[in-house]
C-alpha positions in Angstrom: -74.7 171.3 -30.2 -71.1 169.7 -28.8 -69.2 171.5 -32.0 -70.5 174.9 -30.1 -69.9 173.6 -26.5 -66.3 172.9 -27.8 -65.7 176.5 -29.6 -67.0 177.9 -26.5 -64.9 175.9 -23.9 -62.0 176.6 -26.4 -62.6 180.5 -26.6 -63.0 180.6 -22.6 -59.7 178.4 -22.2 -58.0 181.2 -24.6 -59.2 184.0 -22.9 -58.0 182.5 -19.6 -55.0 181.8 -21.3 -54.1 185.5 -22.3 -55.2 186.7 -18.7 -52.8 184.5 -17.1 -49.9 185.9 -19.5 -50.8 188.9 -18.9 -50.7 188.8 -14.9 -47.6 186.6 -15.2 -46.1 189.8 -17.0 -47.0 191.9 -14.5 -45.7 189.9 -11.9 -42.3 189.5 -13.6 -42.4 193.4 -14.4 -43.0 194.2 -10.5 -40.1 191.6 -9.3 -38.0 193.4 -11.8 -38.4 196.8 -10.4 -37.8 195.7 -6.9 -34.7 193.7 -7.7 -33.7 197.4 -9.0 -34.8 198.8 -5.7 -32.8 196.4 -3.7 -29.6 197.1 -6.1 -30.2 200.8 -5.2 -30.4 200.3 -1.6 -27.3 197.9 -1.6 -25.4 200.6 -3.7 -26.5 203.6 -1.3 -25.4 201.6 1.8 -21.8 201.0 -0.1 -21.7 204.4 -0.4 -21.1 204.7 3.7 -18.7 201.7 4.1 -15.6 200.9 3.1 -13.5 197.5 2.5 -14.9 194.0 2.2 -18.6 195.2 3.2 -18.9 197.7 0.6 -17.4 195.5 -2.1 -19.8 192.9 -0.5 -23.0 195.2 -1.1 -21.8 196.1 -4.5 -21.6 192.4 -5.8 -25.1 192.1 -4.1 -26.0 195.0 -6.1 -25.1 193.4 -9.5 -26.6 190.5 -8.5 -30.0 191.9 -8.0 -29.4 194.1 -11.2 -29.0 190.8 -13.0 -32.1 189.2 -11.5 -33.9 192.3 -12.7 -32.9 191.7 -16.1 -33.7 188.2 -16.1 -37.5 189.1 -14.8 -37.9 192.0 -17.7 -36.9 189.2 -20.1 -39.5 187.2 -18.6 -41.9 189.8 -18.7 -40.9 190.6 -22.3 -41.5 187.1 -23.4 -45.2 186.7 -21.6 -45.8 190.1 -23.7 -45.7 192.9 -21.1 -46.4 196.1 -22.8 -47.9 194.5 -25.7 -50.4 196.8 -27.5 -53.0 193.6 -28.3 -55.6 193.7 -25.9 -56.7 190.1 -26.8 
């Protein structure tokens, strides 16, 4: 009976691991989307500015895109977009 209980617990833990991994992938993908939007906003504002302000905003946009790329990598690492439904 103990073995059956352990198997059931192992299955529940594996299901929870899969659920959490999918959620982490979703969150990472959402963060990436948000960072892309931030970058776009910075670039749009930079278009209307000149000089150091515009350059600073372009740098900020580039940094936001870098964060977005990192988060997309995390999402991929967690299995975002996987066809495996567990």
